[in-house]
N, C-alpha and C positions, 0 to 999 in steps of 0.2 A: 505495500497499500503506499502511495508517494501523498505527501502532502503537499499539496499548494497553497500557497499565500497569493491571496488576493489586496488586489490596490492598485495606488495609481504610482507609475512610474515620473522622477521629476521631471520631465520634458513631458507629459501629459499634463499634468498640474501646471505646467507654464503656460501653454498651449490656449489653457481653459481659460486662467487667470488672465492670458494679452486678448482672447477673442473677447472676454465681460470688460473688460475696459473698455473696448474699440466700442462696446453697442455703449455702454455708460455715457461714452464721450460725446456719440454722435447722439443720444438721447438727450442726451442733459439741453443740450439748447434748444430741442423741440418741444421739452418739458417748463425750462423758461419761459419761452415765447410764449406758452399756452398760458402758463400763471399771472403773465404780463398782461393778455390778453383780457384774459377773466376779472384780472382788476382793473383794466381803464373799460369794461363794459360794466363795474358795478358803481365805475367814475360817473359815466353817462349818466346811473341811476339816479347815483347820489343825488347829482345837480337836476335833472330834472324834478324832485325831489325840494330840494329849495327853491325853485322857481313856483313851484304849485305852491310851497309856504309860504313866499313872500306874497303872493297876489291874494290868497287864501284869508292868511292873517290881516292882509289891508283893507278888504272884504268886510271880517268878522267884527273887527275894530274900527272899521266905517273911518279909516286914517291914511295916513300915507306911509309907504313905508321904502327902501332904498337897501338894494342889492347892489356894495361894489367894493373893490379893493382900496382899501382904507389909504391913507400917507402918518408917517408919525404927527403931521399936521391937523387929522384925523379929515381929511380931506379926502371925497371919493379922488381914486387916481385913475393911472391907465394902464396898469401894471395887472393884468386879469390872471394871471398864476401867483401873486401875491396871495395872503390870505383873503377872503373875500368876507363879509360882515353885513348882516343884513340886521338892520335898525330902525328904528320908527321915524319917520323923519317929517312931521307937520308943516316947519315952510319947506320944505321940499328943496335945502339950499343943498344937499349932498353933503352935509357936511352934519359928523356925530357932534353936534351939541351937550352941554354936560345936562340939560332935560330931558331926551333923549335916550331909548333903549334899546339895546344890542339885543336881535333877539336868539342870534347864530352867527354861528365861526365856523368857516368853510375854511379848512387847510391847505396850506400852500401847492399851489404843482413845481416842485424842485426839481423834476426828474427831468433829465434832456430828452429823451422819447416822447413829450407831453407836450400838449400847448393848449392855453384858454384862451378866448377872443372874444372879444364881446367890440360892437362897431361905435360906442360910447363909452361916457363916465363911469354911467350908473344903469340898471333894473331898475324901477319904480314902478309903484303902481297906486293908483289911490285909493280914498274908500271907495270908489264903485266900481273898485279891481278893473279899474282900463290903466294902459302906460303909457298913452297921448306919446308925446318927445319920447318917451322913452324905448319906443317902441323899437326893434332890429333884429339883429342875427346872434347867439350866443352860440359859436363853434366849443369843438372838445374834440383833440386828435391826436393819437398814440400812433408811433412810426418806427419802428424798428426792424425787425425781419417783416412781419406784415404791418399790414395799415389797419386802425379802426377810427371811426368816428364820428361824430352827429354833431347835426344845427338842430337849434332850436329855435325854430321863428315865435316873436313876440307880437304880435296884432297892436294896432292902438285901440284894441277894445278890451289887450289883455291877452286873449288867449296866447296859450306857448304852445306849441304844436310841434311836430319832428317834423323837419325837412324829407324830402323824398330822395331816392338813393337813384340818380340817371349820370355819372358821367362810367368810365371806361373800366376803373380798378373798384368799381362797385360802393362808392363812397357819395357821400352825398355833398350837393351842391349848395353855395349859396343865391341866395331867390333870384339874385340876378345872374344866373348860371357862372359865379366864380368856384374853381376847385376851393374847398373848404382848407383854411389857412393848416398847416402841418407844419411839425417843424424839422428844420434842411437836417 
């Protein structure tokens, strides 16, 4: 009777480890991109909720509210990738005055692969829910190995809706037909 030892040789073990390492390296890029795209979709949903909350708060409290990136001087700025603040703004001066209340803060977008953009200094709604001169297009774009974007069109009557996808890249375009602003 001959006893056989079963097991892996050193060469077989090294081949399996090498193949596993290659598969993990190839898959990690796909997994990272998938996680980043899922995170971008979550940010789009959060922005939609923030815009909806702004209008609903204006309607239910019958006061003007403003959503914008605040500067150090508490004025609405133009870098929409900074922290966004939603606040009551009864005098509608787009400045956070001492008697006005911050309703919500939205974190900054400091990721080099994302870009938030609005064509004005502030999104604002009055007590009837109208956006008036604050109408425009709020966009969010994630661009890395893949691109994902959303545009929220805010009408003068305060309705917030998604822009339709019309370009070859399956990305939404602005109401005037321009491509969504994305990071370079």
